[in-house]
Wavefront OBJ file of the C-alpha trace (Angstrom):
o trace
v 0.000 0.000 0.000
v 1.404 3.372 -0.952
v 0.259 4.877 2.314
v 2.824 2.786 4.172
v 5.566 4.476 2.174
v 4.009 7.958 2.231
v 3.449 8.095 5.999
v 7.138 8.572 6.956
v 7.518 11.427 4.463
v 4.326 13.006 5.766
v 5.726 12.830 9.313
v 8.991 14.470 8.223
v 7.167 17.176 6.257
v 4.901 17.939 9.210
v 7.816 18.178 11.635
v 9.743 20.497 9.306
v 6.727 22.735 8.721
v 5.818 22.961 12.415
v 9.245 23.755 13.807
v 9.694 27.311 15.123
v 11.379 29.614 12.631
v 13.510 31.286 15.315
v 14.774 28.030 16.881
v 15.177 25.398 14.190
v 15.210 21.826 15.442
v 16.026 20.206 12.088
v 18.397 21.430 9.386
v 16.782 19.523 6.512
v 14.677 16.436 5.748
v 17.551 13.993 6.211
v 18.508 15.552 9.549
v 14.859 15.354 10.617
v 14.629 11.679 9.622
v 17.806 10.769 11.507
v 16.796 12.652 14.661
v 13.309 11.111 14.711
v 14.678 7.579 14.226
v 17.420 8.068 16.833
v 15.401 9.884 19.516
v 11.922 8.395 19.114
v 12.456 5.115 17.272
v 11.667 4.115 13.691
v 8.005 3.254 14.389
v 7.403 6.956 15.026
v 7.335 7.479 11.261
v 4.002 5.634 11.149
v 2.465 7.429 14.135
v -0.806 8.951 13.000
v -1.258 6.295 10.313
v -5.014 5.960 10.931
v -5.848 9.676 10.446
v -3.772 9.728 7.270
v -5.421 6.530 6.042
v -8.896 7.855 6.827
v -8.082 10.950 4.765
v -6.774 9.028 1.739
v -9.044 5.963 1.687
v -12.327 7.633 0.633
v -10.643 9.664 -2.097
v -8.773 6.673 -3.476
v -11.897 4.507 -3.412
v -13.952 7.117 -5.262
v -11.210 7.596 -7.847
v -11.099 3.861 -8.551
v -14.882 3.553 -8.849
v -15.126 6.590 -11.159
v -12.184 5.391 -13.237
v -13.743 1.955 -13.695
v -17.103 3.486 -14.637
v -15.452 5.740 -17.233
v -13.570 2.763 -18.683
v -16.883 0.900 -18.973
v -18.531 3.852 -20.741
v -15.717 3.925 -23.269
v -16.091 0.216 -23.981
v -12.866 -0.767 -22.249
v -12.473 -3.783 -19.975
v -12.174 -3.348 -16.242
v -8.730 -3.509 -14.725
l 1 2 3 4 5 6 7 8 9 10 11 12 13 14 15 16 17 18 19 20 21 22 23 24 25 26 27 28 29 30 31 32 33 34 35 36 37 38 39 40 41 42 43 44 45 46 47 48 49 50 51 52 53 54 55 56 57 58 59 60 61 62 63 64 65 66 67 68 69 70 71 72 73 74 75 76 77 78 79
């Protein structure tokens, strides 16, 4: 599932965006990744997985259903 690979990057992005501008905690994405893994453990990258999944799942499901319906309308076989 792509969400399993996206979740760590989402965690890093969130940490970088939420750090104070006057007292930077992380220098860059790699520094952020290393500090999270070292200080909080590697499973931290998947913390918040359920909220992320609940945000992506409905959209992805609708996209697949609509895509399959459009393929059917155009006379194409389902995937």
